[in-house]
N, C-alpha and C positions, 0 to 999 in steps of 0.2 A: 566584502559583502558575502556573507553567506547565501550559497543559491543552492533550491531544493530543485533535481533532475529526474524526471522519468524518461521510461523509454520512447525514442522515436525510430525504434529500429526498424519499424516494419511503414516509415513511410510511402506515397506514392511513387511508385517509379523506381525503388529503391529495390522493391521485391514482389515479384510476381506474385501475387495471394488471391484469390475468385472472394470476394467478399459477397457469403452463403447466409440466406436469410432462414436457412434450417436450423435448429436447434440441436446440437447433443444432448442426447438421452439418456448416456451411459452416469451412471454413475460411482463417487472411490469408492473402493472399498475400503472404508473407514471404520464402519462398526458402527456410523450415525445411526440416529433414529427419529424418524419427526417424533415430536409431543406437543406441538401447539395446545395453546392453553384453552381449556373450553369453558371456560368462564368469557363474556366480551369484557373489554378493557376497554374505558373511556377515558382516552386525554384532554379530551374536552373541557371532563368535569375538575381534570387536574392543574387546569391552566395551561393548559399548551395552546401555543398561537394558533389560530384556523387553520392556517396553512403553515407546516414545519417544513422550511426553505435548507438543504443539505450542498453545500459545495463541498464537490471531493476531487481530489487530486491528479484525475487524469479522465481518458477516454474511456467510455463505459467498460467495465472488464470483468472477470472471474469472483477477483480478488473485492469485488465491490456487489456480489453478487445477495448479501444478506440486505441490503439496500432496497434493491430492485424484487428483491421480495416481499416486503413490503405493499409492491402494488398488484391492483387485481384487472378485473376486464375494461374497466374506467377508463383507464390510463391514456394520457392524450400528450402525443410528441410535440414537443415546438424545434423544429428543428433550424429557422434563424436562432433562438436563445441558446439552444443545444440542451436543452431539458426535458425533462419528462415529470408530470403530474398526477395526480389520481389518488381520491381515496387511500388512507394508509389503512391496511387489513393486517389484521392477525387471525392466522387458521380461518383467511376465508369470510372474514368477519369485521366488519367496520370501526373503528376505534375512535369515531365522530369526530377527526379531524383530516386532511388531506397532507402530504406532503408533493415535495419538490422538488427532483435530483435533479443538480444540474453538474455539466461534465464541467473538467478540470481542464488541465496542460494550453492543447491549442486553444480550445475553447475561450480561455480569458488569457491568452497572449502568454502563458507560461508564467502568470507571476504568482508568485505563494498565497499558498491558501486563505493563513492569517492576514494577510495583506489583502487578500481578494475581499475578506470578511469586515476589514475595518473601514474599508472603501465600501464596500454596499454594506450596510448595515440591516438589509430587509433579509440578508442570511443569516439565520438561525444557527446553525454548526457547523464544523466542516473539518475536514480530514488534516489533523497537524500530527506531525511524525516529533518525538519528544528533543531531537537535536535541533529541529528548528523552533521548536517552543524555545527553549535555552538562547537560541542566537537571536532570536528574535524580542527576547522578553522587554526590552527596552521600551519596545515602538510598538506591537502591537503581540501583550500579553495573551494567552489563552490556558483556560484549564482543561484538560481531558478527561474524562465521564468513562469512556467503554474504551475498548483497546480488541479489536477485530482480528485483527495479524498480532500472535505473542510473540515470534520474531522475525525480523524483517527479512526480505526475500533478496535485497542486495548482495551480491555476492560477485565474484573473480572466476572466470573461466579460463580454460586452456584447454589444448589440442593432447589428449592425451598418447596419442604416439610421436609426439616431437618430447612430450615430457613425462613419459609413463612411471616416472618415480615417484613425480609431486603427487601428494595425498592432501596437503594443507596449504590452510595460507602460508603457513612458516615458511612452508619447503621453497616457496615460489620465487621465493628474495636469492636464493642461492642459485636458483636453478637458471635464472635472469642475467644472473654475472654470467654464470658459465657458456651462457647462447648471445649476450650481447640484447636479448630481447628485452622491451619494455611493457610495462602493466599501463597499458591506456584506459583513462577515467573521465569523467564529468570536471572542467573548468570547477573549482570550489566544493570541492567533495570533502570535509574537515575529513571523512575517517582517514584518507589519506597521510592528514596530518599526524593521526594517532597514530597508527601505522610503523611511521617512518619514525619518532618518536618512541616506540616502545622497541625498535630492531626487527619488523620484520622486511624491511627493504629498505634502500638508500637512495636520495635524490636520482642519480644516476640512471636508476631504474625507471622514472618516472616519466609518464608522458600526458600531459592535462590538453591532446585534440582531442577526445572523444566526442563524438557530434550524434550519435546516436545510432549510426547507419553502418553497416556493416564491410563496407570497401576496404577499412585500411588492416581491419580482422583478416580479412580474405587474402590481402596482398602479401603480408605478413608470411603466409602460407603455414602457421603454425609459429610461427617465433616468438610472436608477443602473444600476451595476453589481455582481457579487457574484463572491465565489470558488467555487471548488465541482471536482469532479474532471475532468478532461481524459477519463477512460476510462468515462463515464459520463453529466455532467450535459447537454454536449452534444445526446446521442441524445434522451434523458430530454424535457428541453426542448422540443425541436422535434416529438417522437410520442407522449408520453407524460403531457405538462398542456396539457390543452383547453383552458384560458383562454390560454395562450403558442400554441403549435403552430407553431411555427417557428424558422428557423435562430439559432444565435446563434454568435460568434465566441469568439475565446478568446486567450491567451497563459499559459505556463508561470511559474510563479513562479521558478524554476532558470535562465531565461535574465537572470536579474536579479542573480546569484551569490549569494543564498541557495540554497545546492543541495545540499542534505542527501539523502543515501540514503534513501529510505522503504521503512520496514517490513523493513526486513534479519532474518535472523535472529541471532540473540543467547540468548550465554546469559547466567548470572548471574556475575560477573567474579571470584567465588569458588568457583565451580566448572565454572572454566574448565581449570583444570590435572588436574583428575581425569574430565574428559569431552573432554581431549587422544585418547585412543587414539580413544575413536567418532567423533567430528569427524572425524578424518582418514580414515575408510573411510565417512562419513555425505555429506560435502560431494560428492564425488563425484556421490552418488545424487542430489542435491540439484540439480545442475546437470545432469544425466539426464534428470532428470525432466520440466524446465522444456520444455528441448529437443523431450522427446516430446510434452508438452501442446500446442505451439504447431505442432505437426508433427500433432496428432492428436489433436481435442481431444473428439472426440464422449462417450467415456465418463465422462470426470472431468466437461462440462460436464451431462450426462444426472444424476446423482450430485449436481452443484450447485443442481440447479433441484429435485432430492427434498430434499435439508436445508433448504431454503428453505423448503419448502411445510411440512416436518415441524417446524421449529424456531419458526413460526408468531410470529415477534417484532414482525410490525405490519409490518414490510419486506416489500416486492417487488422481484423481478427476475426481468425477464421475458429470453427468449430474443433477443431484438431487441438487448437492453443486451448479450446477453452477447459475441453475434457482436460488434458496435459495440466493445465493451469491448478485445477481443482484437488487432482489426484496427488499431485507435488506438492501444495498445502498441508494435507492430511500427511503425505510420508515425510517430509519433512518435518511436522511439526512446526509450521507457519504458521498455521491454524489450531489453534491446540487447548485443552485445560489447563497446561504449564505447571504446575506444581503440583496441584490440588485438584479438586472435581468441576472447578468452577471455570465457565469461558467466558473473556472480555476483561477480567482482572485485571492490577496493576502488583506485579512482586515491590513491594517497600525496597527488601535491598538490593532488587538489581536495579531500582531507579536510583537509591542512593548512592551507589558504586558510577552507573554511568553519569550522574549530574556531577561528581566529583571530575571525573574524567574528562568527560565535555565544556566542561567550564575551565578547565586548564585551557586546552586546547583551543577556545574562543579568545582566551584570554592571551594566550599567546600570539594570534591571529589581530590583535586589537579590537575585535569582533565589540560593540558597545553594550551587552547585556546588562541587563537588572542588579549593581551591584547588593540589593538587599535578598535577591531571590535565593528561594530554596525547595530544594527538593519535592517538597509537598506541597509547593505552589503551583507545580504542573500537573497533581492528578487528583483524583479521588477515586475511590471504592463504595464509597457509600450509598450508590444508589443501585450496586450490582447485586441480584439475587444469588445467591451461591449454590443453592438444586438446580441451578439450567447449567447444563454445559455437555460435551460433547457424551455420546456414551458408547 
């Protein structure tokens, strides 16, 4: 069974990080600019639910900033339910509906978002990654309509002093063979099977014992390499893991051709037609919220800090990580307009190529995917406003 894992690296007792409520006000030097729509958007008139319920895939963090950008001063935190709700605003104006944003990961017992959406049908939409869509297509099919991340943040990191000549994922296999080190990753990560088949590494260099904590990486003293998120772990290991406290280098897994859209906004496939009028009006709002967040993240980041403290799941998220995350998402083009001037759309050629590669891997692994599934079933660009993008 395919499993989707998020970071658990900053669990309580593992890393000594102060839980600060202070918001980090710095803005990434991305060239983005706020251009919130001047006209009022009426999502109620478009047929959206009175409260749009969004299920995220992890604790509140900067990757979700575009969602928290939607909330204004009337936001109410429910610490027990690990959710926040309030008027859905665009540019400070009500859109006529409310939004409820629910935390994922530990808040839902690490259940996959698609599975949670099918268990709790009060959820309108949620974050689903392309490979998970394929793997779970037979039981919990979803259709994505907005991609807040253009590239997946999933990466592999290494000690540059131990591996000074490693520059790419391809370099790691040979380097690990020489040192006897291993690539530590979460069990069930299908990209490892892809990399093995593609010749990036052999079985001998693989270790599926990664549990999200830094202990084994630190104990290996640079000999081993480890998966993580480009938008978090490099900062955390250098600044917030005292036992390591030095830089790491990394390479994105997407550079190898395993290139899913991470955390795309998706609905249950059976609900797509019913929600189409709402999605047509909502999708440009989501696009604009992301543009506005990266232009001025102060308010959303302050809310994220409050939510992390209130939810108290044992996970910490410092303002320093948040600041690094935003800057890295822009610098590494994890958030970008892709091959055009539009934010949030899907590239058909990329989706077709990934669908072929991922389907082959899941078939080999014995995953029960929908035999009738096609790449086009997984997503749509029909609601995207091509004029909205990072400037």
